[in-house]
N, C-alpha and C positions, 0 to 999 in steps of 0.2 A: 148887549145892545138894547136900547130902549124899545119897547113896543108901546103902541098908543094907549094901552090899557093898564100899564104898570104904574103902581104908586111907590115903588122902590126908587130911591135916588139913583140916577144913572149918570154916567160920564159920557159915553159915546153915543150922542143923541142923533141917531139917524132918523129918517122918516119912518112912519109906521110900517111894520113888517107885514105885508100881505103877500107872502112868498109862495113859490112853487118849487117842487123838489124832484130830483131824479135819483134812482137807486144808486148808492155808492158801490163802487166796484171793490170787492174783497181782493186784497193783494198782500203779498209779503212785505214787511217793512223794508224800504230801500236803504241802501248805504248812503247816508246823508253826509255830504261834504260840509266841513266847518264853514259857517257863514263869515263874510267879511264884516268887521265891526262897523256899526253905524253910529257916528258920534254927533252928527249935526242935529239930532233930536234934542240934545242937551242945550244947544245954543238957542233953541226956540222957547225954552222955559223962561218965563219972565224973571228979570233980575230981582224983583221984589218977592218972589216965591220963597217960602221958608220950609225946609224939609221937616215934616212932623216926625217925632221920635216917640219911643215908649214913654219918656218922661213928660212929653207935651201933648200926648193923645188924650183928649177928654173922654173918649168912649172906646177904650180898647176892646178887642174881641174877648168874650167870656166863654171859656170852655165848660161844657156841661156834661162831659162824658169822661170816665176814668180810662178809656181806651187810648187816649191820645196825650201827648205832651202839650204844654201850653203853646198856643200859636205864636209864631214870631215872623217878622218879615224875612223873606228868603234871602240868604247871603249871596253877595256878589253884585253884579253891575246892572241888574234889571231895574230896581226901584230908584226913583228920582223924586224931585220936588214937583214933577208933573204927575200925570195920572196914568198908572198902569192898571189895566182892567181886563176882564174876560179871560182868565187864564185857562189854558188847556195843556195838561201834562201828558206826555206819552207814557205808555204802560211801563216801559223800562225805567222811567224816572229821569232820563238824561236829556230830554228835549222839552222846552217850554215855549209855547206860543201864547201871545197876549196882545191886547189892543193898547195902544198908547196915544195920548193927546197931550200936548205940552201945557195947556192952560184950560181948566174946566170952565172958565168964565167965557171962553170964546164959543160963539154959536156954531152949529155944524156947517153952515154955509161958508164960514171962514176956515174951519178945520179942513174942509175940502181943498182949500187953496194953499195951506201952509207948507205942503211938501213933506211933512213928517208924520202927520196923523195917519194911523193905519195899523196893520198887523205886523208884529215883530216875532222873531224867534231867537232864543238863546240856548246855548249848549252848556251842559255842566262840565266844568274843568276843575279837577282837584277838589271836588265837593262844593264848589261855588259856581254861580251862574256867570258865564262870560258875557262880553259886550254884545248886546242884541243887534241883529241886522233886520232891516225892514224887508218884508216880502211884498214885491211889486206884482200886482195881479191885473194890470191894465196896459193897454197899448201905449207906447210912448206918445206924449202930447195930449192924451185924453185924461179926463178927471175921473176919480173914483174915491169913495170913502168906504173902506172895507172893514168888516168886523165879524163877530159871531163865529169865529173859526172853530171847526171840528175836523180832526185829522184821524184817519184810519188807514193803515198801510200807506200806499202812495197816492191816496185821494184826500183832498181837502174840500170841504163844503164851507161856504162863507156867505154872509149877506153883504149887500153892497148897494149904495146909492151912486149910480155912475152915469156918465155921459152916454146918451143914446137909449136909455131905459127910463121908464116912468116909475117913480117911487122907489122903494127899497125892495129888492128881489134877491133870491138865492142863486148862487153860482157854484160851480165846482171846478177844481183844477187838479192836475196830475203832477207828481214829482218825477221828473225825467231829466237825465243829463245834468244832474247836480243842481236843479232849480225847479221851482213851481212854475208851471206853464200850462198851455193848452186850456185856458179857462173858457168856460162856456156856461150858458144859462142852465140852471138845474130845473127840470121841467116837472114840477108837482101839480097835481090838480088844484086849481085856485080855491076850491071850496074847502080844502084842508086848512087854509089860513095859518101856515106854519110859522111859528116863532122859533126861539132858540131850540136846538135839537141835539139828539145824541143817538147814535146807532148801537144796537146790540152787538156783542163781539162777533157773532156769526152773520151779521148784516140781514137777518131775517125780520127784524123789527126796527122801527125807529120811534123814539119818544120825543115829543115836542110840546112847547107851551103855546097856548092859543086861547083867545076869547071867542072862539067860534060858537055858534048857537048849540044849545043842548048841554052846556056845561053846568057846573054847580055854583059858579060865582063869577068873578072877574076872569083872571087868567086861570086855566086849568092845565094839568098834564094829560096828554092824549097819547095813544099808541096806535100805530098802523103796522099790519103784518103783511109780508110779501107772500102771495099765493100764486104759483105758476108765473112768476116774474112780474106780477102786478101788485101794487100797493092797494090794500083793501081800505074800506071806509074806516076812519079812525074811531077808536073806542075810548071813552073817558075812563081814566084810571081812578075810579071813584074812591078807592081805598086811601089815596094820598091827597085828595082834593078837598077844599073847604069852600065856604061862601066868599072867602076873600081871594087874594091873588096867590096862586101856587105856580111857580114858573122855574125857568132855568134848570131843566132836568139834566142829570148826569148819572151814568151807570158806572159801577166799578168795573175794572177790566174783566172780572169773571162773571159779570152780569147778575150777581147775587144781591147787589145793593142799588137802590134808586135814591139819588140825592136831589133835593129841590131847595129853592129859596122861598121863604114865607116870612112875612113880618120882619124883614131886615135880618133874618137869621137862617142858618143852615139846618135842614132836617134830613133824616135818613129813614128810608123804609127798607126792610129786608124781605126777600122772597122766601116763603115757606111753602113747600109742596106746590110750587108754581104760582102762588098767589102773593101779592104785595100786602104787607101788614101796615097798620096805622103807623105813620112816621113818628120818630122821636126827635126832639130838638138836641142838636149837638153843639153848635156854636151860636151865640147870640151877639147882638150889638154891631150893626152895620157890617155884617158879613154876608157874602153872596157868591153865587156861581162856583159851585164846587167842581173839583176835578181830582181824580185819584190815580195813583200809580199802582203797580202790581203789589208793592209792599204795603199798601193800605195807607200811605201818607196822603194827607188831605190838603190840597191847595185851594185857595179862594182869594177873592178880592175883599179888601177892607177899605171903606171910605172914611175919610177924616172930615169932621165938621167943626165949625165954630158957630154956635147958635144954629141958624137955618142956612148958613153959608157953607157949601162944600168947598174944601180947600184943595184936596188932592186925593189920591188913592194909591195903595200898594198891594203887591201880591204877597200873601202870607202862606205859611205852611204849618200844619199841626202834624208832627211826626207820630206814626203809630208806635205804641209801646211794644 
């Protein structure tokens, strides 16, 4: 999701994130029922839209590490001629959450009304991703534009511009009785100014992007630690930040890697003796928002451009060798 300080091309253009957060509850992964397919999102993609392929992509992702196979669009029913963005893969590699909007040229105030823009989930079936279903996180008859999804156990955190609230704020929901429900405001200290976030595997820390005062440049990665049930003042993760924009943090499921988006590329820092090391560039060329499963497979969004015009976006994967 776009923050007001980002220079990275974005698709899901919500209002600036000046969010607040509540500690995510650690819980065992629920038994998730297969979602019903959601097909009407396809009908909202403009008839003039043309699906970009490897042969027509002017700026394909460039792999800069021998650890991975060449990135490819994920197989199955997720990617369309619309825009699939903000992927989040569960640790087992079998459930994929993402943001979808049918037309990147439509402003967010119209996305809010189109009935299909929002968070979706797809399950892997026979090695391919099945038909996605939209996750509805608002009361019937009320408007919401949701994104920035993060899932751990049976808790989802997401940002939203919604009816009854000012600006874009953070919310949380619980998976219960086969669906996501019980959404409520996630109550972070406003001074944190939380952007896209990721919790550590044990929920003792959360990393987030922010342009809050005291950083090294535009967007920086920050971390807050829970002590006696309270989130402490965020600390700048100086080892991974630069004078530019460093955002969209993601931890590997074992917590040993910290991924971020910088200069339209994916970068990775490794933890050595509890300290983050200077990051290395892994994928370049309009790649962003990393998410990893326990096998080390790397999921991310790739944006397609023609000159300065964004056309669409797809979810890609670089399989770990």
